[in-house]
N, C-alpha and C positions, 0 to 999 in steps of 0.2 A: 831371865827368865829358867827357871827348872822343868822338864823334860823328862816324865817318866813316860814306858814303854812297856803297858801292858794286853798280856798275850790274851785274849777270850779262848777259854775252853769248851764253848757252847752256842748254841744261837746269842745271846744277849746277856747280860748282868743289872740288876738295880743298880741306877746310882749310888743308893745310900750304901749297898754294898760293895760295889766298887773306891767309892773312897773311905769303907774301912779296911777292903785290902787292899790297899796303893803304903795305908798304909796314914794317909795324908788324915784319918778323924779314928780318933783312940780308941771310938764302940760309936755303934750304930746309931745309937741315940742322941752321942755328939753330930755323926752324916745327919743325921735326920734336923736334925735343931741348923745346923750350917745352912742344908739348902732349902728351910723352908721359910728363913732368916733371908731368903734370896744374895746369898753370895756366890753363890755358881750357875757358875753358865754352861751351857753345851751346845758344838759348834756357835760361839760367839751370841747366841740368846741367854737368859736369865731363864732358866730352871723352880720354877718352885717343886716340879713333880716328886715325893721321895722316890719314888718308887720305876721313875722315868724307867724303859729298857735301850743301854744302851747296849751298841751295836759295833761291831767292826769298822773303826774306818770315823767313827768322832771323836770328836775332840770336848774335853771338858776338863772348867781351866777353876780357877779355884786362886783366890791373889794372885802370889809368882808363880803359884804350879801349873803346871799343862800335863792333863792325862792322857796318850793314844794311844787310841781300843787298837791295836792289833791283832790279825785271824782272817777266819774266812769266810768273809760275810754270808751268811745263811746257815752257819755251818752247825752244827747237831754234836 
């Protein structure tokens, strides 16, 4: 499994924006389509909300790639 470490610069990032920011999805539209098709998991659970707030400490998985979100929890 491939792992990407993503450092959060605020309190949270929307799930679709995270997929785009890490280069996993080529566009926001592509990221949203992938999410609503049930292919993305957050902390081991399927996540269907395109703009789910992803905070530090969460793990997002799509296929064989895992994104570990790092940063100060609650940082603004």
